[in-house]
N, C-alpha and C positions, 0 to 999 in steps of 0.2 A: 503493498499499499503505499502510494507518495504522499507524503506529508507537506511538501514544499515545491512548487513550482517557482521555475526563475527563466523569465522571458529574456533573451538576448538576441542580438542584430548579428545573425548569420543564417546558414540554411539548415544546420544538423540538429538533430534531437537524441539525447542520450539521457542514461541515466545514471546516478552516482550514489556514492553514500558520504554523507558528511557527518563523521561521527558515527553515531547508531543511526541516524535520520535518512531515510531514502529522498533522495532529491531528483526530480525529474528538469532537464534543461531543455527547453523548446526553444529553437531556433527559428524567428520570422525574419525574412528580409525587410531590412526599412522600419522595422517596428519602433527600434529607439528613436529614431527621428520622429516618427509620426505620432509618437504616444509618450515623449519624455516624461511628460508632468504626472500622468498616471503610473507609469512605470516606477518614477523615482519615489513617490508615493508609496508603492507598493513594497517597496525594500527600505523603507523608512527614512528616506532622505528629507521627509517633510515638505511643509508648505513653503511659500516664498516668505522672506524676513519683511515683515511690516514696517512702515516707517515709526509708528507709535503704537504703544499698546494701549487697548480699550480697557484693563484693568490696572489700577496701579500694582507696582511691585511692592509696596509699603507693607510690613511685616510677614512677606512670604518668608516661609521657611525652607529653605533650598541646603541639602547635603552634598558636598563635593568629596567624593573619593578618587583619591588618585596618590600613587607614591611618590611623585614628584612634588617637592614643595614648591618648586616655582609656580606650577599649575595650580596647587591648592590656593596660595597669597596671591595671584594674578585674579580667578575668579573669585577668590573672596573679597579683594578690594572691590573690582568692578561692580559685584552684587551687593556689595554694602551701603555703597553710594547711592545706589537705586534705592534703598530703604529695606533690601532683603534683609534677614536674619539667617546668617551661613553659619553652618556646622560643617567642619572636615573630618576626613577620615583617611587614613593611610593606606590601609587594605580594606578587602572584602570582611574580614572578620571584625573588623572596628567599624566598617560600616555597619553591620548588622545590630550592633550594639547601640550605635546610635539613632538608627531606625526606630529601634524599640523605645529608648529615652526622648526622642525628640518628634518622632512622628511627622517629618518633614511634608510640603505638599509636593516636591519634586526633588528629584535624584540624579546628579551625574556622576557616572561612573565610568573611569578609564578601564579599559580592556585588559591590558596587560600588566597586572599586579604579582607579586609574591604571594604565597600562601592560598589565597582564594581568589582567583581571576574575576574580571567585570563579568563574563558570562555567568558563571557560577552564584555569583552574588545576585545577579538581575533575575535568575532563575527562581535562589531561594527566595527572595521577595517577592515573585511575582505568584509562589505558589502559597504565600503566606495568608490564609482568609482576612487576615488584619490588613495588611499592608499592600494587598495587589491591586489595588486602585490607585496608588502614587505613582505618577508617571516616571519613568527611567528614562533617561538620555544617555547613551553609549558615547563615551570620549576615546578616540583612538588616533595613533598617526597614521595608522593604516587606512586607505580610502579605497579597499577592494570589494567587489562586488559579495564575497562570499563574507567578509567579515560583517557586512550590513544586513547579508540574509541570516547570519548566525545570530547577530543582535536581534533580529525580528522573533526569530526561532522561540528565543529564551524569554520574549517578552517586552522588550524595550520598546518605548514609542517613538523615539527619533535616533539618529544617529549624526555627532557632530565629530568634523576632523579637525585634529590638532597641527599647528597653533590656531585658534580661532579668533576672530575679532571680538568686540564689546557688543558688535550690533548682531553679530552670529549667534552668541550667547543668550543675548536677552530676547531675539527671536525665536531662538528655541523654547526659551520658556514662555514667550507669549502665544506660541503655537499650542502649547500644553494646557496653558490655563485658561484660554479663551474659547 
């Protein structure tokens, strides 16, 4: 049984396994250029970045999970200036503790982390009855189709490539809270 279907711009169709998940890759010539917006949404790229948010970010609780101190500080600084209450975690285990303690409105999770990676962290959050409705945005320096697809498979709402700009960060939040 195929659980994930990826649409790509070529002429071949094949089946692969991504971990234990069967994936069917369907090649459709010209698909990507003709259906770019819906295809990007399907793999988690999300909507376009709005110029202004219709909901204030004031008081929004955001958890930033990344093993890079620079990324954590950058995101914390940018989001704090917008009125967000920001919590940070250095890895997946730390993140799970912070989720339970603070019940954030939105979570940014880096994919590549020691001990418990972002995919595993997202999956654990999304399989918990209490926390599964919290939007999770994956952060990664990788911008590959399979990385995006795997993020969607574990339940993330969006995927943001590092390094990100202030507008991309705020746009990702706006996409999830509006």
